[in-house]
C-alpha positions as CSV (number, residue, x, y, z in Angstrom):
1,M,0.2,-0.2,-0.1
2,T,1.4,3.2,-0.9
3,Y,1.7,5.1,1.8
4,L,4.2,8.3,1.5
5,V,4.5,10.2,-2.1
6,L,7.0,12.5,-3.5
7,D,5.7,13.8,-6.5
8,Q,8.6,16.5,-8.7
9,L,9.8,17.9,-5.6
10,T,12.2,20.8,-6.0
11,K,14.4,22.9,-4.1
12,R,16.3,25.7,-5.3
13,F,19.2,27.9,-3.3
14,S,19.7,31.3,-5.5
15,N,21.7,30.1,-8.3
16,W,21.5,26.1,-8.2
17,T,18.8,23.7,-8.0
18,A,19.4,21.3,-4.7
19,V,16.6,18.7,-5.2
20,D,16.0,18.5,-8.8
21,R,12.2,17.1,-9.2
22,V,12.2,14.3,-7.3
23,S,9.5,11.4,-6.9
24,L,9.4,8.5,-4.8
25,T,6.7,6.1,-3.4
26,V,7.1,4.7,-0.1
27,E,5.2,1.9,1.2
28,K,3.4,1.3,4.4
29,G,6.2,0.0,6.9
30,E,9.0,0.0,4.9
31,L,12.4,1.4,5.7
32,I,14.0,3.5,2.9
33,S,17.6,5.1,2.7
34,L,17.8,8.2,1.0
35,L,21.9,7.4,0.1
36,G,24.2,9.6,-1.4
37,P,27.4,11.9,-1.5
38,S,27.9,14.5,0.5
39,G,25.7,17.6,-1.6
40,C,23.5,15.2,-3.4
41,G,20.2,16.4,-1.7
42,K,19.2,13.9,0.7
43,T,19.2,16.3,3.6
44,T,17.3,18.8,1.6
45,T,14.9,16.1,1.1
46,L,14.1,15.0,4.5
47,Q,14.0,18.9,5.8
48,M,11.1,19.5,3.1
49,I,9.4,16.3,4.5
50,A,9.8,17.6,7.8
51,G,8.8,21.4,7.2
52,F,12.1,22.4,8.2
53,L,12.6,23.9,4.3
54,D,9.8,25.3,2.2
55,A,9.5,23.3,-1.4
56,D,9.9,25.6,-4.4
57,G,7.9,23.1,-6.5
58,G,6.0,19.5,-6.2
59,R,4.0,17.8,-3.6
60,V,4.3,15.5,-0.6
61,T,1.7,13.2,0.5
62,L,1.9,11.2,3.5
63,D,-1.5,8.5,3.9
64,G,-3.4,10.8,1.2
65,Q,-2.9,14.4,3.4
66,D,-1.2,17.0,1.7
67,L,1.9,17.2,4.2
68,L,3.0,20.4,2.4
69,A,0.3,22.1,4.0
70,K,0.8,21.6,7.0
71,K,2.9,22.9,9.6
72,P,5.9,21.2,11.1
73,N,4.3,20.4,14.4
74,E,1.0,19.4,12.4
75,R,2.6,16.5,10.5
76,G,2.6,13.9,13.3
77,L,6.5,13.2,12.3
78,G,9.1,11.8,14.4
79,I,12.6,12.8,13.8
80,V,16.2,11.6,15.4
81,F,18.8,13.6,14.6
82,Q,22.8,13.1,14.3
83,S,23.7,15.1,17.3
84,Y,20.8,13.0,19.4
85,A,19.5,16.8,20.3
86,L,18.8,15.3,24.1
87,F,18.1,17.8,27.0
88,P,21.1,17.4,29.3
89,H,19.3,18.8,32.4
90,M,16.3,16.1,32.0
91,T,16.9,12.3,32.6
92,A,16.1,9.8,29.7
93,A,12.6,9.3,31.0
94,E,11.8,12.9,31.3
95,N,13.7,13.4,27.5
96,V,11.2,10.1,26.1
97,A,8.2,11.8,27.7
98,F,8.7,15.2,26.6
99,G,6.7,14.9,23.1
100,L,4.2,12.9,25.3
101,E,4.0,16.1,27.7
102,M,3.8,18.8,24.7
103,R,0.5,16.6,23.4
104,R,-0.9,16.7,27.4
105,I,-0.9,12.9,27.6
106,N,-2.3,12.1,31.5
107,R,0.7,11.0,33.7
108,A,-0.1,7.4,33.8
109,D,-0.5,7.0,30.6
110,R,2.5,8.8,29.9
111,D,4.5,6.6,32.5
112,R,3.6,3.7,30.9
113,M,4.4,4.7,27.3
114,V,8.0,6.0,28.5
115,A,8.0,2.7,30.2
116,D,7.3,0.6,27.1
117,A,9.4,2.9,24.8
118,L,12.5,2.4,26.8
119,K,11.9,-1.4,26.8
120,L,12.0,-1.4,23.4
121,V,15.3,0.3,22.9
122,G,17.0,-1.9,26.0
123,L,16.8,0.7,28.6
124,E,14.4,0.4,30.5
125,Q,16.7,0.3,33.6
126,Y,18.7,3.8,32.7
127,G,15.4,5.8,33.0
128,D,16.9,7.9,35.8
129,R,20.1,8.6,34.4
130,H,20.8,11.8,32.8
131,P,22.8,11.7,29.3
132,R,26.0,12.9,30.5
133,R,26.5,9.5,32.1
134,M,25.4,7.6,29.0
135,S,27.6,6.4,25.8
136,G,26.9,7.9,22.6
137,G,24.8,4.4,21.9
138,Q,22.7,5.2,25.2
139,Q,22.3,8.3,23.9
140,Q,21.1,7.6,20.4
141,R,18.5,4.5,22.0
142,V,16.6,7.7,24.1
143,A,16.8,9.7,21.1
144,L,15.2,6.7,19.1
145,A,13.0,5.9,22.0
146,R,11.8,9.5,22.2
147,A,10.8,9.6,18.9
148,L,9.0,6.5,18.8
149,V,6.9,7.2,21.9
150,I,4.6,9.6,20.0
151,K,3.7,6.8,18.0
152,P,4.8,9.0,14.3
153,S,3.5,8.2,10.9
154,L,6.6,8.5,9.8
155,L,10.2,8.3,11.3
156,L,13.0,10.6,9.9
157,L,16.7,9.8,10.6
158,D,19.0,12.2,9.5
159,E,22.4,10.5,10.2
160,P,21.7,9.0,13.1
161,L,24.7,6.7,13.6
162,S,27.6,8.7,12.0
163,N,28.5,10.0,15.7
164,L,29.4,6.4,17.1
165,D,32.4,4.4,16.7
166,A,32.5,1.7,13.9
167,K,31.6,-1.1,16.9
168,M,29.0,0.8,18.1
169,R,27.9,1.7,15.0
170,E,27.3,-1.9,13.4
171,E,25.5,-2.9,16.5
172,M,22.8,0.0,16.6
173,Q,22.3,-1.0,12.6
174,I,21.3,-4.6,14.0
175,E,19.0,-2.9,17.1
176,L,17.8,-0.4,14.3
177,R,16.6,-2.8,12.1
178,R,14.9,-4.9,15.4
179,I,13.1,-2.2,16.2
180,Q,11.7,-1.2,12.8
181,R,10.4,-4.6,12.3
182,T,9.0,-4.7,16.2
183,V,7.3,-1.8,15.5
184,G,6.2,-1.1,11.9
185,T,6.9,2.4,11.8
186,T,7.6,3.8,8.3
187,M,11.1,5.0,8.3
188,I,12.9,7.2,5.9
189,L,17.1,7.2,6.5
190,V,19.5,9.7,5.4
191,T,23.1,8.3,5.1
192,H,26.4,8.2,3.1
193,D,27.2,5.0,4.4
194,Q,26.8,2.3,2.1
195,S,27.0,-0.4,4.6
196,E,24.5,1.2,6.5
197,A,21.9,1.7,4.2
198,M,22.6,-1.9,2.8
199,A,22.0,-3.5,6.3
200,L,19.2,-1.7,7.1
201,S,16.8,-0.4,4.3
202,D,14.1,-2.5,2.3
203,R,14.9,-0.3,-0.8
204,V,17.7,2.2,-1.1
205,V,17.6,5.4,-2.8
206,V,20.9,6.4,-4.3
207,M,20.9,10.1,-5.3
208,N,23.6,12.5,-6.9
209,K,23.6,16.4,-7.7
210,G,20.0,16.4,-6.6
211,R,18.4,13.8,-8.6
212,I,17.3,9.8,-8.0
213,Q,19.8,7.7,-9.8
214,Q,18.1,4.2,-8.8
215,V,15.4,3.2,-6.6
216,A,16.1,-0.8,-5.9
217,T,16.3,-3.4,-3.0
218,P,20.3,-3.2,-1.6
219,Q,20.9,-6.5,-3.2
220,E,19.9,-5.4,-6.8
221,A,21.4,-2.0,-6.4
222,Y,24.7,-3.5,-6.1
223,D,24.6,-6.4,-8.4
224,R,22.7,-4.4,-11.3
225,P,23.7,-0.7,-10.8
226,A,21.5,1.4,-13.2
227,N,24.7,3.5,-14.2
228,A,28.6,4.4,-13.6
229,F,27.8,6.4,-10.9
230,V,25.2,4.0,-8.6
231,A,28.6,1.2,-9.5
232,N,31.3,2.9,-8.2
233,F,29.4,4.4,-5.3
234,L,28.0,1.2,-3.8
235,G,31.5,-0.5,-3.4
236,R,34.3,-1.4,-5.6
237,T,34.2,-2.6,-9.2
238,N,35.2,-3.0,-12.3
239,L,34.0,-0.7,-15.3
240,L,35.2,-1.6,-18.5
241,P,34.6,0.8,-21.7
242,G,32.9,-1.4,-24.4
243,L,30.3,-1.1,-27.8
244,V,27.0,-2.0,-27.5
245,G,25.8,-4.1,-30.6
246,N,22.3,-5.1,-31.6
247,G,21.7,-8.0,-33.9
248,P,19.4,-11.1,-35.0
249,A,21.5,-12.8,-31.6
250,G,20.1,-10.1,-29.7
251,T,22.4,-7.4,-27.9
252,T,26.0,-7.7,-26.7
253,I,28.6,-5.9,-25.6
254,V,32.3,-6.1,-27.2
255,V,34.9,-5.2,-24.3
256,A,39.1,-5.4,-25.9
257,D,38.5,-8.5,-27.7
258,S,35.7,-10.4,-26.2
259,V,32.1,-10.5,-26.7
260,W,29.3,-10.8,-23.9
261,P,25.5,-11.0,-24.2
262,V,23.5,-8.1,-22.8
263,S,20.3,-9.5,-21.3
264,Q,18.2,-6.2,-21.0
265,P,17.8,-3.7,-24.6
266,L,20.0,-1.0,-25.0
267,P,20.7,1.1,-27.9
268,S,23.7,0.4,-29.9
269,G,27.0,2.7,-29.6
270,P,29.4,3.0,-26.6
271,G,28.8,1.4,-23.4
272,A,29.8,0.0,-19.8
273,L,30.2,-3.4,-18.2
274,A,30.7,-3.3,-15.1
275,V,31.2,-6.6,-12.4
276,R,32.3,-6.8,-9.0
277,P,35.8,-7.7,-8.0
278,E,34.5,-10.8,-6.1
279,K,32.7,-11.9,-9.0
280,V,35.6,-12.5,-11.2
281,G,38.2,-15.3,-11.1
282,F,41.0,-16.5,-13.4
283,V,39.3,-19.1,-16.0
284,D,41.6,-20.8,-18.9
285,A,39.9,-19.8,-21.6
286,G,36.8,-17.2,-22.5
287,G,38.1,-14.1,-20.5
288,L,40.6,-11.3,-21.0
289,S,44.1,-12.1,-21.0
290,G,46.3,-9.7,-18.5
291,T,49.2,-9.3,-16.2
292,V,49.4,-9.7,-12.4
293,R,50.2,-6.1,-11.2
294,T,50.0,-6.6,-7.4
295,R,48.9,-9.0,-5.4
296,V,47.8,-8.1,-1.2
297,F,46.8,-10.8,1.2
298,Q,44.0,-9.6,3.4
299,G,43.6,-11.7,5.8
300,T,40.5,-13.9,4.5
301,Q,40.9,-12.8,1.1
302,W,43.6,-12.1,-1.6
303,L,43.4,-8.8,-3.7
304,F,44.8,-8.9,-7.5
305,E,45.3,-5.8,-9.6
306,V,45.5,-7.4,-13.0
307,E,46.6,-5.2,-16.3
308,T,44.3,-6.3,-19.6
309,A,43.7,-4.6,-22.7
310,A,40.3,-3.2,-21.5
311,G,42.2,-1.7,-18.7
312,R,43.6,-2.8,-15.1
313,M,40.5,-4.9,-13.1
314,T,40.4,-6.0,-9.3
315,V,40.1,-9.3,-8.5
316,I,39.2,-10.7,-4.9
317,R,39.8,-14.2,-4.3
318,Q,39.0,-16.2,-0.8
319,H,42.1,-17.1,0.9
320,D,40.9,-21.1,1.1
321,G,44.5,-22.5,0.0
322,S,44.2,-22.9,-3.7
323,P,46.7,-22.1,-5.9
324,L,46.8,-18.3,-6.8
325,P,49.2,-16.4,-9.5
326,A,52.3,-14.5,-8.5
327,E,52.9,-11.2,-9.0
328,G,54.0,-10.5,-13.0
329,G,52.2,-13.6,-13.7
330,R,50.2,-13.7,-17.2
331,V,46.9,-14.9,-16.3
332,M,42.9,-15.2,-18.0
333,V,40.0,-13.2,-16.0
334,G,36.3,-13.9,-16.6
335,W,33.1,-13.8,-14.9
336,R,29.6,-15.3,-15.4
337,A,27.0,-12.7,-18.0
338,E,24.5,-13.0,-14.7
339,D,27.0,-11.4,-12.5
340,M,27.5,-8.4,-14.9
341,A,25.6,-5.3,-15.4
342,V,25.7,-3.3,-18.8
343,M,24.6,0.5,-18.9
344,P,25.2,3.4,-21.2
345,A,28.8,4.6,-21.5
346,A,29.4,7.1,-18.2
347,E,28.8,10.8,-19.0
348,P,31.6,13.2,-18.3
349,E,31.8,15.0,-15.4
350,A,30.2,18.3,-15.3
351,S,31.9,21.0,-13.7
352,A,32.1,21.4,-10.0
353,S,28.6,23.2,-8.6
354,R,27.5,24.7,-5.5
355,E,24.9,21.8,-3.9
356,A,23.0,21.2,-1.1
357,A,23.7,18.6,1.4
């Protein structure tokens, strides 16, 4: 069931467009990530949904209601900020209760709801602690409990885990996903962290320069990137130039001296083939010949840089005791057609311009 709709949402600042006609539908109960580099427009999009910024064009509807026609405090949204924004003079329980007090919930119901929210985030024993006596992860849980206790129609998360160390961030990813599945609240997460978006999201919305590049499940976006930007942004990839052709046998792409079948229709002309390093192997025939330039041991795996006629390729092989080529050795690298993605040739980068976060 479609719940949140962004229709041609646009925001301009002075002489540049921060969010450029963004359209998106979100199902009830989904956790969606707005993912992209700094300046891609993801935070600006979130701020327009929240009402912190006025849109210059387009519509936002939530459960059929025009969200842009309402004041921020009338939208019924929960928000968790990067800075947590807890009141330092209040205990954890008092911070969680704040929104309920503003809504004039009676004391008995308020105490019950606060207790339930703290239990949900695993802090039922910490209600009387002040933020300064809590770790970063605990403070983030308090902020999450405060946002959820009002039972928001939509929860907005603006880089909520970026201030945590790597270990705590991984733990909070698991915890946040558990909480979302427990309460079923529709959530929009803004992040620049690819692994965070992959771990948490039902779907990722990859953005760049104010526009959506791809909307897909994490696995689909990783395995089948829509363009070169998505392929590179979501992780290490081999992006090889080629020539797409269409004939009686179907669509193909020629890379160096190898021909690969293409499953989706593409116009003839310059194209690019993307294949992840872990999908590339050393083969006896049917691949690209090359020379191993670098071989690096990384504990659970080996990383190889191989110079081929199509360019330098990265190959990742698991450390399983099987024979591996040495630096300087001649090899042939190959991959399955189903493990590659083919796309139009990457467009040259536009000249640098100012963009919103």
